[in-house]
C-alpha positions, 0 to 999 in steps of 0.5 A: 738544250742540245739536240738529241735526234732519233732517225727511224730505220727499218722495213724499207726506209733507206735514207737514214744515214744521209739524214743522220749525217745532215743532223751531225753536220748541223751540230746535233747528236743523232742515233739511228733507231730501228722502229722495232726498238721503239715498239719493244721499249716505247719509253725510249722515245722520250730520251730524244727531242727530235724525231725524224722519219726519213725517205724510202719505200717502207713496206714496198708501199703496199696498201699505198705509200707509208700506209703500213708503217703509219699504221704501226706507229698509230697502233704501237706508239700513239700514246708516246707520240702524243706525249712527245708532241705535247712536250713541244719536241720536233718531228720531221718527215721527209718523202716517205716520212711526210707520207707517214705523217699525213696518213698518221694524222699528224699533218696538217693537225696533230690530232691523229685523224687523217685530213689530207693525202698524198697520191700518184703523180699526175705524170703517171711516173716516178719523178727523180730529179731536182726542183726549185722551191720557194719558202713561205715567209709567213709560215710558222714552220721553224724549219724553213726560217730565213729560207727564200728560194732553194733547190732540192731533189725529189724521188717519189711516185706518190707525191701529189698532195690532195686536200678534198675538204675545201674548209681544210684547204682554206685553213691551210692557206689562211694560216700558212701551213704550207712552208714550201711550194714548187716554182719555176726558175723565175720563182713563179708557181707553174705546172709540170714539170716544175710542179713534179706531181700536181700537188694542189697550189704547188704545195711541197710540204706542210706543217702543223700550227705550232711549226714544230711538225713538218713534212716535205716531199723533196729531200733536204738531206741529199743536198748537204754539200755544194757538190751534191747539186748537178750544176755545182761547177757553175754555182757562185762562190756565195752559193757553194758554201754549203748545201741548201738542204742543210738549212732545214736541219740547222734551223731545227738544231738552233730552235732546240738550243733556245728551249 
């Protein structure tokens, strides 16, 4: 089937245009939809098969990053979101969108019960720079298929993944629900500055067991062309064919083609 994506906007989200552009470059159809449009007409959500929660600072991160926005989704659209998930459609959360999915209770399990959280960076400051990432080849995540290592920018102050329950941590690790990890230039798990926030096990993103719901702190929509990379003039000809972040969106579009 064709991709019909809805990228949320409103209340402090600020990456909707870049995200929509990345989906268009990947061959998908996309609309930017204000949250209030879905609240006013919840059935509108069912006209889409790919929901994207982009980055930004929704509600100025009052009460914690993405807490207010995730509450609105929970109390206004829980039924529709549950049906959306049961129809095996795709959901992607980027940065603030990842924080929403975690606090909404859709990651790492889509039961609307929060199990983990994202909190303040260990550095005690906002981190705005590029990081190196390693994809987990054993993860069920459909978005990271055929990805090995790649670079993406991070722009967050509350990106530290905290998993207080050891049983849940073991389940995430055993079932490879961590599609991405922060690594150093040699591809090894290392501490700060390579892990920009202090996330447990260097985890940069989570997926649910189906692999169709995915959230990550780095911004793939900000690397949709080779010239986005700060070292683009020194990259090899093989590396500069397209921005590495575009692969995340292409995998989503290609997955929907098979459905």
